[in-house]
Backbone as CSV, one residue per row, in Angstrom:
resi,resn,N_x,N_y,N_z,CA_x,CA_y,CA_z,C_x,C_y,C_z
1,MET,71.195,61.371,155.976,72.541,61.723,156.422,72.736,63.240,156.309
2,THR,73.386,63.802,157.319,73.767,65.206,157.280,75.283,65.290,157.281
3,ALA,75.838,66.008,156.319,77.281,66.213,156.230,77.597,67.642,156.651
4,ILE,78.598,67.791,157.521,78.906,69.129,158.029,80.390,69.452,157.892
5,TRP,80.659,70.746,157.726,81.995,71.317,157.748,81.952,72.483,158.729
6,ILE,83.070,72.791,159.367,83.100,73.852,160.363,84.315,74.737,160.133
7,ALA,84.092,76.047,160.055,85.190,77.007,159.933,85.020,78.062,161.012
8,ASN,85.930,78.070,161.969,85.819,78.958,163.123,87.089,79.791,163.274
9,ASP,86.929,81.088,163.397,88.057,81.983,163.655,88.293,81.993,165.158
10,THR,89.232,81.177,165.627,89.429,81.045,167.071,89.943,82.319,167.711
11,SER,90.632,83.151,166.956,91.128,84.413,167.512,90.040,85.480,167.579
12,LYS,88.971,85.314,166.789,87.845,86.257,166.753,88.302,87.693,166.477
13,ASN,89.223,87.820,165.514,89.694,89.157,165.147,89.783,89.369,163.642
14,GLY,89.213,88.431,162.877,89.218,88.573,161.431,90.513,88.153,160.769
15,SER,91.376,87.470,161.485,92.666,87.073,160.922,92.607,85.718,160.213
16,TYR,91.431,85.100,160.172,91.279,83.776,159.556,91.626,83.848,158.076
17,ILE,92.519,82.967,157.645,92.905,82.904,156.235,93.424,81.497,155.953
18,GLN,93.225,81.026,154.730,93.588,79.670,154.353,94.513,79.674,153.145
19,LEU,95.248,78.587,152.980,95.954,78.344,151.735,94.942,78.101,150.622
20,LYS,95.344,78.357,149.390,94.448,78.079,148.268,94.098,76.595,148.215
21,THR,95.048,75.738,148.534,94.766,74.308,148.549,93.680,73.964,149.562
22,GLU,93.682,74.625,150.719,92.687,74.339,151.744,91.297,74.797,151.308
23,VAL,91.213,75.971,150.713,89.920,76.467,150.230,89.373,75.519,149.163
24,LEU,90.233,75.128,148.234,89.808,74.224,147.165,89.465,72.837,147.709
25,CYS,90.173,72.404,148.735,89.904,71.097,149.340,88.468,71.029,149.850
26,THR,88.023,72.088,150.505,86.663,72.122,151.035,85.642,72.078,149.907
27,VAL,85.877,72.852,148.860,84.941,72.869,147.731,84.926,71.520,147.027
28,SER,86.092,70.930,146.840,86.171,69.627,146.182,85.442,68.568,146.991
29,CYS,85.655,68.557,148.308,84.996,67.569,149.158,83.478,67.709,149.065
30,LEU,82.997,68.937,149.126,81.558,69.183,149.000,81.046,68.710,147.644
31,ALA,81.791,68.994,146.585,81.380,68.588,145.242,81.260,67.076,145.127
32,PHE,82.189,66.343,145.743,82.132,64.886,145.690,81.016,64.333,146.561
33,VAL,80.712,65.015,147.664,79.549,64.605,148.451,78.297,64.652,147.586
34,LYS,78.083,65.749,146.909,76.880,65.900,146.098,76.911,65.042,144.830
35,HIS,78.112,64.700,144.373,78.211,63.842,143.195,77.819,62.403,143.532
36,PHE,78.376,61.869,144.615,78.127,60.473,144.977,76.931,60.301,145.906
37,HIS,76.611,61.332,146.694,75.564,61.218,147.710,74.644,62.448,147.661
38,PRO,73.970,62.658,146.551,73.189,63.893,146.364,72.057,64.061,147.360
39,GLU,71.627,62.975,148.004,70.513,63.071,148.949,70.967,63.592,150.313
40,TRP,72.260,63.637,150.559,72.744,64.130,151.843,72.484,65.630,151.981
41,LYS,72.132,66.044,153.185,72.019,67.467,153.481,73.391,67.984,153.898
42,THR,73.797,69.115,153.327,75.115,69.676,153.641,74.961,70.991,154.400
43,ILE,75.719,71.123,155.487,75.667,72.330,156.318,77.085,72.832,156.562
44,PHE,77.274,74.128,156.401,78.557,74.769,156.703,78.347,75.664,157.919
45,PHE,79.092,75.394,158.993,79.032,76.199,160.198,80.160,77.233,160.154
46,VAL,79.796,78.501,160.208,80.772,79.588,160.154,80.457,80.608,161.249
47,ASP,81.450,81.406,161.621,81.192,82.544,162.495,81.187,83.808,161.639
48,LYS,81.060,84.959,162.262,80.918,86.191,161.474,82.177,86.511,160.671
49,PHE,83.330,86.024,161.130,84.573,86.290,160.416,84.790,85.302,159.277
50,THR,84.590,84.018,159.553,84.786,83.022,158.500,83.695,83.123,157.432
51,LYS,82.516,83.564,157.829,81.463,83.784,156.837,81.907,84.815,155.813
52,LYS,82.471,85.904,156.289,82.950,86.956,155.382,84.078,86.430,154.507
53,TYR,84.950,85.608,155.076,86.075,85.069,154.302,85.590,84.202,153.150
54,TYR,84.665,83.280,153.408,84.216,82.360,152.364,83.229,83.002,151.396
55,GLU,82.574,84.070,151.818,81.656,84.772,150.909,82.372,85.291,149.685
56,GLN,83.609,85.723,149.841,84.344,86.319,148.720,84.576,85.319,147.581
57,PHE,84.498,84.029,147.889,84.718,83.004,146.866,83.412,82.458,146.282
58,GLY,82.276,82.822,146.854,81.001,82.278,146.401,80.757,80.858,146.873
59,ILE,81.405,80.468,147.970,81.317,79.093,148.449,80.030,78.821,149.224
60,LEU,79.560,79.796,149.967,78.419,79.559,150.852,77.179,79.121,150.080
61,GLU,77.033,79.607,148.860,75.860,79.274,148.058,75.815,77.811,147.644
62,LEU,76.933,77.107,147.798,76.994,75.715,147.374,76.407,74.754,148.403
63,PHE,76.265,75.205,149.651,75.753,74.352,150.718,74.229,74.431,150.809
64,ASP,73.630,73.347,151.271,72.180,73.364,151.482,71.797,74.337,152.595
65,GLU,72.678,74.475,153.565,72.393,75.366,154.694,73.699,75.934,155.229
66,VAL,73.670,77.189,155.631,74.804,77.833,156.293,74.338,78.311,157.655
67,ASN,75.004,77.830,158.710,74.694,78.273,160.061,75.745,79.298,160.471
68,ASP,75.317,80.540,160.640,76.260,81.614,160.945,76.036,82.218,162.329
69,THR,75.401,81.443,163.214,75.136,81.944,164.566,75.741,81.068,165.657
70,LEU,75.716,79.757,165.489,76.096,78.839,166.559,77.514,79.080,167.059
71,LEU,78.465,79.259,166.159,79.860,79.364,166.565,80.156,80.642,167.323
72,ASP,79.383,81.683,167.063,79.584,82.941,167.788,79.033,82.874,169.205
73,GLU,78.325,81.792,169.528,77.751,81.644,170.856,78.669,80.892,171.814
74,ILE,79.848,80.493,171.351,80.787,79.774,172.211,81.534,80.791,173.064
75,THR,81.178,80.883,174.315,81.790,81.871,175.213,82.396,81.247,176.460
76,ASP,82.108,79.984,176.731,82.561,79.353,177.967,83.706,78.374,177.764
77,ILE,84.281,78.359,176.556,85.400,77.478,176.247,86.552,78.322,175.711
78,ASN,87.743,78.098,176.202,88.932,78.812,175.744,89.362,78.255,174.390
79,LEU,89.103,79.014,173.334,89.387,78.532,171.985,90.869,78.547,171.646
80,ASN,91.675,79.248,172.435,93.118,79.187,172.238,93.660,77.815,172.602
81,ILE,92.951,77.135,173.482,93.360,75.799,173.912,92.548,74.732,173.185
82,PHE,91.240,74.924,173.170,90.347,73.946,172.532,89.879,74.499,171.187
83,TRP,90.829,74.577,170.255,90.566,75.229,168.979,89.532,74.480,168.136
84,ALA,89.312,73.192,168.410,88.335,72.414,167.646,87.001,72.298,168.370
85,ALA,86.783,73.116,169.399,85.529,73.035,170.157,84.318,73.258,169.261
86,ALA,84.463,74.082,168.235,83.344,74.360,167.332,82.863,73.095,166.634
87,LYS,83.766,72.156,166.366,83.381,70.898,165.730,82.467,70.092,166.643
88,ILE,82.773,70.106,167.926,81.946,69.382,168.901,80.586,70.050,169.039
89,LYS,80.583,71.366,169.137,79.336,72.115,169.274,78.433,71.908,168.059
90,ALA,79.005,71.933,166.873,78.219,71.799,165.649,77.554,70.435,165.555
91,GLN,78.238,69.402,166.009,77.665,68.059,165.935,76.425,67.919,166.820
92,LEU,76.357,68.694,167.884,75.184,68.648,168.755,73.966,69.301,168.114
93,PHE,74.200,70.120,167.114,73.129,70.912,166.514,72.271,70.098,165.562
94,ILE,72.788,69.010,165.024,72.107,68.282,163.952,71.402,67.045,164.488
95,ASP,70.492,66.511,163.686,69.716,65.324,164.050,70.098,64.150,163.143
96,GLY,69.930,62.950,163.664,70.116,61.752,162.855,71.575,61.450,162.567
97,PRO,71.825,60.482,161.688,73.198,60.122,161.319,73.935,61.316,160.728
98,SER,75.239,61.388,160.988,76.003,62.553,160.522,77.397,62.155,160.073
99,VAL,77.929,62.952,159.158,79.324,62.840,158.740,79.960,64.216,158.904
100,MET,81.088,64.271,159.570,81.818,65.522,159.725,83.124,65.438,158.952
101,PHE,83.384,66.467,158.143,84.614,66.548,157.362,85.448,67.731,157.859
102,ASP,86.719,67.501,158.129,87.626,68.610,158.368,87.850,69.360,157.061
103,LEU,88.252,70.612,157.163,88.433,71.442,155.974,89.611,70.978,155.118
104,ASP,90.498,70.172,155.685,91.651,69.688,154.933,91.535,68.198,154.604
105,PHE,90.305,67.712,154.531,90.049,66.322,154.147,89.209,66.313,152.878
106,ARG,89.575,65.481,151.935,88.739,65.323,150.743,88.769,63.860,150.308
107,PHE,87.724,63.454,149.597,87.626,62.076,149.106,87.096,62.123,147.686
108,TYR,87.245,61.025,146.949,86.791,60.999,145.552,86.343,59.602,145.149
109,SER,85.689,58.904,146.089,85.086,57.605,145.816,83.734,57.534,146.509
110,ASN,82.887,56.618,146.067,81.573,56.461,146.675,81.729,55.782,148.036
111,LEU,81.467,56.527,149.090,81.689,56.010,150.439,80.737,54.863,150.775
112,GLU,79.520,54.931,150.293,78.561,53.865,150.581,78.985,52.563,149.921
113,LYS,79.420,52.617,148.672,79.859,51.412,147.981,81.111,50.815,148.604
114,MET,81.883,51.642,149.291,83.081,51.162,149.966,82.740,50.513,151.310
115,GLY,81.484,50.605,151.726,81.067,49.985,152.974,81.393,50.787,154.220
116,VAL,81.634,52.093,154.054,82.040,52.938,155.175,80.962,53.007,156.259
117,PHE,79.683,52.908,155.866,78.576,53.078,156.812,77.840,51.768,157.119
118,GLU,78.351,50.673,156.585,77.649,49.398,156.696,78.065,48.638,157.959
119,ASN,77.079,48.195,158.743,77.327,47.383,159.939,78.339,48.030,160.879
120,THR,78.138,49.311,161.153,79.037,50.015,162.052,78.282,51.095,162.809
121,ASP,78.814,51.461,163.961,78.227,52.541,164.759,78.903,53.870,164.482
122,ILE,80.211,53.832,164.280,80.930,55.038,163.867,81.988,54.641,162.846
123,SER,82.428,55.620,162.066,83.549,55.442,161.150,84.443,56.671,161.269
124,CYS,85.758,56.460,161.150,86.694,57.573,161.216,87.875,57.286,160.296
125,LEU,88.856,58.173,160.298,89.946,58.025,159.341,90.841,56.838,159.674
126,TRP,91.355,56.811,160.922,92.213,55.707,161.326,92.336,55.651,162.847
127,ALA,92.862,54.544,163.331,93.239,54.407,164.739,94.740,54.620,164.837
128,GLU,95.179,55.226,165.953,96.596,55.509,166.120,96.996,55.345,167.581
129,TYR,98.289,55.167,167.797,98.804,55.094,169.156,98.824,56.487,169.786
130,ILE,98.667,56.524,171.101,98.886,57.755,171.833,100.366,58.098,171.725
131,ASN,100.663,59.329,171.362,102.058,59.727,171.189,102.307,61.060,171.893
132,LYS,103.334,61.752,171.506,103.700,63.005,172.163,102.673,64.109,171.947
133,ASN,101.736,63.897,171.014,100.698,64.901,170.781,99.535,64.770,171.759
134,TYR,99.594,63.801,172.645,98.496,63.537,173.575,98.938,63.736,175.021
135,LEU,97.992,64.125,175.838,98.202,64.195,177.269,98.084,62.815,177.897
136,LYS,98.846,62.594,178.940,98.593,61.432,179.765,97.345,61.704,180.594
137,PRO,96.465,60.723,180.760,95.215,60.958,181.498,95.404,61.599,182.860
138,GLN,96.459,61.191,183.592,96.660,61.768,184.911,96.951,63.260,184.837
139,ASP,97.573,63.702,183.742,97.826,65.132,183.559,96.575,65.848,183.054
140,ALA,95.774,65.151,182.267,94.584,65.773,181.677,93.559,66.168,182.730
141,PHE,93.558,65.475,183.849,92.553,65.750,184.881,93.115,66.505,186.085
142,ASN,94.305,67.028,185.941,94.927,67.759,187.033,94.145,69.038,187.354
143,ASN,93.502,69.080,188.511,92.715,70.233,188.986,91.475,70.511,188.140
144,ILE,91.065,69.555,187.317,89.886,69.741,186.464,88.743,68.906,187.017
145,ASN,87.627,69.546,187.258,86.504,68.927,187.956,85.605,68.147,186.998
146,VAL,86.109,67.014,186.528,85.350,66.117,185.654,85.570,64.690,186.147
147,ASN,84.513,63.938,186.226,84.601,62.570,186.741,84.297,61.573,185.625
148,TRP,85.344,61.180,184.907,85.205,60.182,183.847,85.722,58.839,184.343
149,ASP,85.021,57.776,183.970,85.395,56.431,184.412,85.784,55.598,183.195
150,TYR,87.053,55.692,182.812,87.553,54.920,181.682,88.800,54.144,182.104
151,ASN,88.979,52.999,181.487,90.201,52.228,181.654,91.155,52.647,180.535
152,TRP,91.860,53.738,180.764,92.620,54.395,179.708,93.679,53.480,179.109
153,GLY,93.672,53.414,177.767,94.656,52.633,177.040,95.599,53.522,176.267
154,ASN,96.201,52.987,175.206,97.225,53.724,174.461,96.838,53.972,173.009
155,LYS,95.528,53.977,172.712,95.089,54.175,171.333,94.067,55.302,171.244
156,SER,93.958,55.845,170.031,93.065,56.975,169.799,92.539,56.892,168.367
157,PHE,91.610,57.777,168.023,91.081,57.867,166.666,91.472,59.198,166.031
158,ASN,91.703,59.170,164.729,91.803,60.411,163.958,90.413,60.737,163.429
159,VAL,89.909,61.935,163.741,88.522,62.282,163.414,88.425,63.395,162.379
160,SER,89.401,63.492,161.482,89.262,64.450,160.379,88.093,64.055,159.478
161,PHE,87.737,62.784,159.525,86.495,62.257,158.962,85.818,61.492,160.086
162,LEU,84.554,61.813,160.358,83.870,61.134,161.463,82.397,60.929,161.132
163,TYR,82.004,59.674,161.045,80.602,59.292,160.872,80.089,58.741,162.190
164,ILE,78.915,59.214,162.616,78.260,58.692,163.807,76.821,58.346,163.439
165,LYS,76.473,57.099,163.632,75.154,56.610,163.241,74.063,57.024,164.225
166,ASP,74.336,56.854,165.514,73.301,57.016,166.540,73.343,58.410,167.156
167,GLU,72.214,59.065,167.138,72.136,60.429,167.654,72.398,60.492,169.151
168,GLU,71.921,59.527,169.900,72.122,59.535,171.347,73.598,59.360,171.708
169,PHE,74.282,58.500,170.951,75.714,58.356,171.207,76.445,59.658,170.899
170,ARG,76.084,60.298,169.802,76.732,61.566,169.451,76.544,62.599,170.560
171,LYS,75.344,62.638,171.141,75.089,63.569,172.234,75.937,63.234,173.454
172,THR,76.062,61.943,173.759,76.884,61.526,174.894,78.331,61.956,174.696
173,TYR,78.863,61.675,173.507,80.248,62.031,173.185,80.456,63.543,173.247
174,CYS,79.609,64.281,172.568,79.781,65.738,172.488,79.567,66.411,173.838
175,ASN,78.552,66.004,174.564,78.298,66.610,175.871,79.423,66.320,176.852
176,SER,79.986,65.114,176.788,81.124,64.791,177.635,82.319,65.674,177.287
177,ALA,82.580,65.826,175.999,83.704,66.661,175.560,83.504,68.113,175.971
178,ILE,82.293,68.617,175.823,82.010,70.004,176.190,82.164,70.212,177.689
179,GLU,81.690,69.250,178.463,81.842,69.346,179.916,83.317,69.492,180.284
180,TYR,84.158,68.668,179.681,85.591,68.728,179.972,86.176,70.072,179.544
181,MET,85.847,70.528,178.328,86.429,71.765,177.813,86.020,72.973,178.652
182,VAL,84.783,73.007,179.107,84.313,74.113,179.944,85.062,74.120,181.275
183,GLU,85.162,72.952,181.899,85.839,72.878,183.192,87.335,73.148,183.056
184,ALA,87.946,72.599,182.019,89.378,72.811,181.820,89.696,74.270,181.505
185,SER,88.782,74.950,180.821,88.996,76.355,180.473,89.066,77.242,181.709
186,LYS,88.534,76.764,182.810,88.601,77.522,184.069,89.975,77.419,184.719
187,VAL,90.742,76.404,184.298,91.989,76.088,184.989,93.215,76.355,184.127
188,ILE,93.170,75.909,182.870,94.346,75.972,181.994,94.586,77.404,181.542
189,LYS,95.809,77.843,181.611,96.163,79.209,181.254,96.741,79.275,179.842
190,ASP,96.596,80.451,179.231,97.031,80.621,177.845,98.542,80.635,177.676
191,GLU,99.296,80.707,178.777,100.739,80.785,178.620,101.358,79.467,178.178
192,PHE,100.560,78.401,178.116,101.061,77.152,177.565,101.569,77.391,176.150
193,GLU,102.679,76.751,175.815,103.128,76.800,174.434,102.050,76.175,173.544
194,LYS,101.998,76.611,172.297,100.951,76.144,171.386,100.922,74.626,171.309
195,PHE,102.090,73.989,171.245,102.124,72.530,171.127,101.516,71.878,172.352
196,GLU,101.832,72.427,173.527,101.287,71.869,174.754,99.782,72.065,174.817
197,ARG,99.296,73.226,174.387,97.854,73.484,174.389,97.132,72.500,173.478
198,GLY,97.742,72.183,172.355,97.104,71.291,171.395,96.869,69.899,171.923
199,LYS,97.624,69.511,172.944,97.453,68.178,173.515,96.086,68.008,174.169
200,TYR,95.510,69.089,174.647,94.233,68.987,175.347,93.094,68.654,174.387
201,ILE,93.105,69.248,173.198,91.998,68.996,172.271,92.115,67.592,171.666
202,THR,93.324,67.110,171.395,93.443,65.738,170.892,93.018,64.735,171.957
203,PHE,93.287,65.068,173.217,92.857,64.181,174.301,91.335,64.089,174.359
204,VAL,90.662,65.228,174.342,89.210,65.224,174.558,88.440,64.833,173.303
205,GLU,88.951,65.164,172.141,88.229,64.903,170.898,88.506,63.510,170.345
206,GLN,89.706,62.996,170.541,90.117,61.767,169.879,90.375,60.611,170.850
207,HIS,91.153,60.863,171.898,91.446,59.789,172.848,90.191,59.394,173.621
208,MET,89.465,60.383,174.116,88.234,60.080,174.849,87.234,59.333,173.975
209,LEU,87.123,59.692,172.716,86.197,59.004,171.817,86.553,57.529,171.715
210,TYR,87.837,57.233,171.576,88.259,55.835,171.491,87.844,55.071,172.740
211,GLU,88.071,55.677,173.909,87.749,55.005,175.164,86.242,54.854,175.356
212,LEU,85.474,55.846,174.936,84.015,55.771,175.049,83.467,54.664,174.159
213,VAL,83.964,54.582,172.944,83.542,53.529,172.019,83.896,52.154,172.575
214,LYS,85.094,52.049,173.128,85.530,50.776,173.706,84.656,50.386,174.894
215,LYS,84.346,51.348,175.724,83.535,51.086,176.918,82.135,50.614,176.548
216,LEU,81.572,51.202,175.489,80.210,50.866,175.065,80.171,49.693,174.089
217,ASN,81.358,49.188,173.729,81.463,48.035,172.825,80.796,48.312,171.480
218,LEU,81.073,49.469,170.922,80.505,49.844,169.631,81.387,49.347,168.488
219,LYS,80.753,49.165,167.326,81.485,48.752,166.132,82.036,49.979,165.409
220,VAL,83.253,49.825,164.889,83.947,50.941,164.246,84.489,50.506,162.887
221,LYS,84.369,51.398,161.896,85.060,51.238,160.616,86.119,52.343,160.519
222,VAL,87.308,51.983,160.071,88.343,52.976,159.804,88.637,52.975,158.306
223,LEU,88.812,54.166,157.744,89.083,54.247,156.309,90.446,53.651,155.985
224,ILE,91.432,53.945,156.823,92.780,53.408,156.628,93.096,52.497,157.809
225,HIS,93.375,51.232,157.525,93.496,50.254,158.612,94.918,50.077,159.124
226,ASP,95.919,50.593,158.407,97.306,50.328,158.802,98.132,51.600,158.897
227,TYR,97.507,52.693,159.359,98.273,53.929,159.554,99.461,53.670,160.479
228,GLU,99.220,52.950,161.566,100.303,52.466,162.429,100.586,51.019,162.021
229,SER,101.743,50.780,161.439,102.018,49.471,160.835,102.022,48.337,161.855
230,ASP,102.313,48.657,163.114,102.379,47.606,164.129,101.159,47.580,165.033
231,LEU,100.099,48.292,164.657,98.877,48.316,165.461,97.907,47.270,164.919
232,THR,97.623,46.272,165.710,96.626,45.267,165.343,95.263,45.749,165.804
233,LEU,94.330,45.880,164.873,93.011,46.390,165.224,92.274,45.393,166.102
234,PRO,91.672,45.866,167.194,90.863,44.968,168.030,89.617,44.517,167.276
235,ASN,88.910,43.558,167.839,87.790,42.930,167.134,86.670,43.903,166.778
236,HIS,86.486,44.976,167.562,85.372,45.880,167.297,85.697,46.933,166.245
237,ILE,86.928,46.887,165.695,87.345,47.842,164.666,87.766,47.078,163.421
238,GLU,87.281,47.508,162.249,87.699,46.886,160.999,87.887,47.947,159.922
239,GLY,88.715,47.625,158.960,88.975,48.535,157.853,87.997,48.328,156.710
240,VAL,88.077,49.211,155.721,87.211,49.113,154.541,88.012,48.720,153.304
241,GLY,89.273,48.343,153.506,90.085,47.886,152.386,91.088,48.888,151.873
242,ILE,91.212,50.039,152.529,92.171,51.051,152.114,93.406,50.952,153.000
243,SER,94.571,50.817,152.378,95.817,50.816,153.127,96.448,52.201,153.066
244,TYR,97.401,52.436,153.933,98.088,53.735,153.935,98.791,53.974,152.604
245,GLN,99.311,52.897,152.002,100.049,53.034,150.750,99.155,53.415,149.574
246,ASN,97.909,52.894,149.534,97.042,53.190,148.389,95.939,54.197,148.722
247,ALA,96.028,54.847,149.885,94.968,55.760,150.314,94.758,56.907,149.329
248,GLY,95.823,57.317,148.645,95.711,58.428,147.700,94.779,58.164,146.536
249,GLU,94.420,56.912,146.325,93.472,56.579,145.265,92.033,56.906,145.676
250,TYR,91.816,57.132,146.976,90.460,57.296,147.491,90.240,58.609,148.248
251,LEU,91.284,59.097,148.924,91.099,60.244,149.812,92.441,60.910,150.084
252,TYR,92.355,62.082,150.707,93.579,62.787,151.104,93.272,63.654,152.315
253,HIS,94.115,63.551,153.339,94.015,64.395,154.520,95.339,65.121,154.684
254,TYR,95.302,66.459,154.733,96.545,67.233,154.748,97.356,67.011,156.020
255,ALA,96.689,67.025,157.164,97.352,66.814,158.459,98.601,67.688,158.555
256,SER,99.730,67.082,158.929,100.961,67.854,159.076,101.498,68.349,157.736
257,GLY,100.943,67.826,156.637,101.359,68.288,155.322,101.062,69.754,155.075
258,LYS,100.136,70.317,155.845,99.823,71.746,155.710,101.041,72.608,156.007
259,ILE,101.869,72.156,156.931,103.073,72.917,157.275,104.002,72.989,156.069
260,GLU,104.171,71.846,155.400,105.023,71.811,154.221,104.406,72.601,153.067
261,MET,103.078,72.594,152.979,102.412,73.322,151.903,102.609,74.835,151.994
262,LYS,102.849,75.328,153.178,102.939,76.778,153.356,104.072,77.407,152.559
263,ASN,105.103,76.626,152.239,106.183,77.185,151.420,105.862,77.120,149.924
264,LYS,104.694,76.534,149.612,104.196,76.457,148.234,105.185,75.778,147.293
265,GLY,105.798,74.730,147.815,106.740,73.945,147.025,106.068,72.770,146.358
266,LYS,106.792,71.662,146.242,106.326,70.505,145.478,105.035,69.915,146.049
267,THR,104.949,69.778,147.370,103.739,69.205,147.971,102.515,70.041,147.628
268,TYR,102.672,71.346,147.700,101.585,72.273,147.387,101.176,72.164,145.920
269,VAL,102.154,72.207,145.026,101.879,72.160,143.582,101.259,70.819,143.194
270,ASP,101.782,69.733,143.740,101.243,68.412,143.435,99.781,68.296,143.882
271,GLU,99.484,68.833,145.063,98.105,68.777,145.555,97.182,69.614,144.681
272,LEU,97.605,70.805,144.292,96.783,71.635,143.405,96.479,70.893,142.102
273,ASN,97.498,70.326,141.503,97.322,69.651,140.219,96.439,68.419,140.344
274,HIS,96.681,67.608,141.381,95.895,66.384,141.548,94.444,66.714,141.837
275,MET,94.226,67.679,142.720,92.856,68.042,143.080,92.116,68.616,141.871
276,TYR,92.796,69.444,141.083,92.176,70.016,139.879,91.794,68.912,138.890
277,ASN,92.715,68.009,138.629,92.477,66.969,137.625,91.365,66.009,138.054
278,ILE,91.411,65.539,139.297,90.437,64.532,139.708,89.053,65.133,139.904
279,THR,88.991,66.383,140.363,87.689,67.026,140.538,87.027,67.261,139.181
280,ASN,87.788,67.760,138.230,87.224,68.060,136.919,86.968,66.819,136.072
281,SER,87.609,65.699,136.402,87.406,64.493,135.608,86.230,63.661,136.112
282,ILE,85.793,63.871,137.367,84.714,63.058,137.924,83.442,63.862,138.187
283,VAL,83.567,64.999,138.831,82.385,65.813,139.154,81.778,66.360,137.868
284,THR,80.447,66.328,137.760,79.769,66.780,136.543,78.892,68.003,136.764
285,ASP,78.559,68.338,137.976,77.669,69.464,138.259,78.440,70.775,138.093
286,THR,78.023,71.568,137.115,78.751,72.799,136.798,78.680,73.831,137.922
287,LYS,77.675,73.743,138.778,77.578,74.698,139.892,78.813,74.603,140.776
288,TYR,79.236,73.389,141.048,80.407,73.182,141.895,81.698,73.373,141.106
289,LEU,81.712,72.889,139.867,82.922,73.014,139.063,83.256,74.468,138.762
290,ASN,82.243,75.281,138.476,82.511,76.680,138.150,83.153,77.412,139.328
291,THR,82.641,77.157,140.524,83.216,77.800,141.701,84.619,77.266,141.969
292,PHE,84.781,75.962,141.885,86.093,75.353,142.099,87.119,75.948,141.134
293,ASN,86.782,75.998,139.853,87.742,76.459,138.855,87.987,77.959,138.942
294,LYS,86.997,78.711,139.363,87.200,80.151,139.565,88.254,80.382,140.648
295,ILE,88.151,79.633,141.746,89.121,79.775,142.836,90.490,79.268,142.391
296,TYR,90.508,78.155,141.660,91.771,77.589,141.175,92.537,78.607,140.337
297,ASN,91.828,79.417,139.574,92.470,80.367,138.671,92.873,81.680,139.341
298,ILE,92.544,81.857,140.606,93.024,83.028,141.345,94.510,82.834,141.641
299,SER,95.290,83.894,141.505,96.717,83.804,141.763,96.985,83.360,143.197
300,ASP,97.976,82.492,143.364,98.339,82.013,144.694,98.823,83.145,145.593
301,ASN,99.224,84.253,144.996,99.788,85.356,145.766,98.757,86.407,146.153
302,GLU,97.493,86.159,145.825,96.446,87.107,146.236,96.312,87.134,147.761
303,SER,95.884,88.265,148.273,95.788,88.447,149.727,94.724,87.570,150.377
304,CYS,93.851,86.949,149.586,92.840,86.065,150.144,93.408,84.712,150.553
305,PHE,94.666,84.470,150.190,95.326,83.215,150.567,96.553,83.520,151.412
306,CYS,96.877,82.596,152.312,98.102,82.785,153.088,99.281,82.140,152.385
């Protein structure tokens, strides 16, 4: 298994900066990977700007491999619109089964013992209904030269955590997404409001994945089975026993919570405290703990954090 994280400065001007909780989240997630799954290979994909940002914390030395070239080679995709394109590109770079973690996702249980990878083709965080954050398919293909044949439905996947077992399927998914992003970048203009632009990446990264999996009749595991309380999972999708109510016992994904964290109020403080306590109570490798605790002890008001 190869586990990957991706940090890309989409503006390409050195303005990349994270909350302290986000920096610690990445280190904690990596520490738990090596604690429960030490045989996994870990790779951090960075560009020249994000590499410099994470170097100041001593984080890069914790990964088995750091790729600092691939993300700087993305020139044919508009990153203002497809801000997560680097995640798709990075997945094409690796071989064999893979797990991709977003920088704001962390877990603290043994994923294999939970059955996350057992009898499944892919695993992700949850299934969700298409909502206002998604494009309607007829709008997504307006003047865009891509010929996809899907029977579009109303469901999608959250891929802040994404396991893909088969390398050929991963290539099909990623190459399809890249084809769309390249063609759409020729048409879509930057004057779109940020919220409107964001609809394109959720469509290509999450909605298309759901439809591709459905078309190929692949088996899916979701970490949280009831994110949408009224969504009945189809037969090809099953949960691993984690409900939305008890998910905090196993994992945490910041999602829209990052907006609330920016004011450094209760949500921010609670996350810092919980992450500190659970990381230090379970992880035993001092290499990861020393770096984690060094960052934890940096003042929240330092210029290295937003």
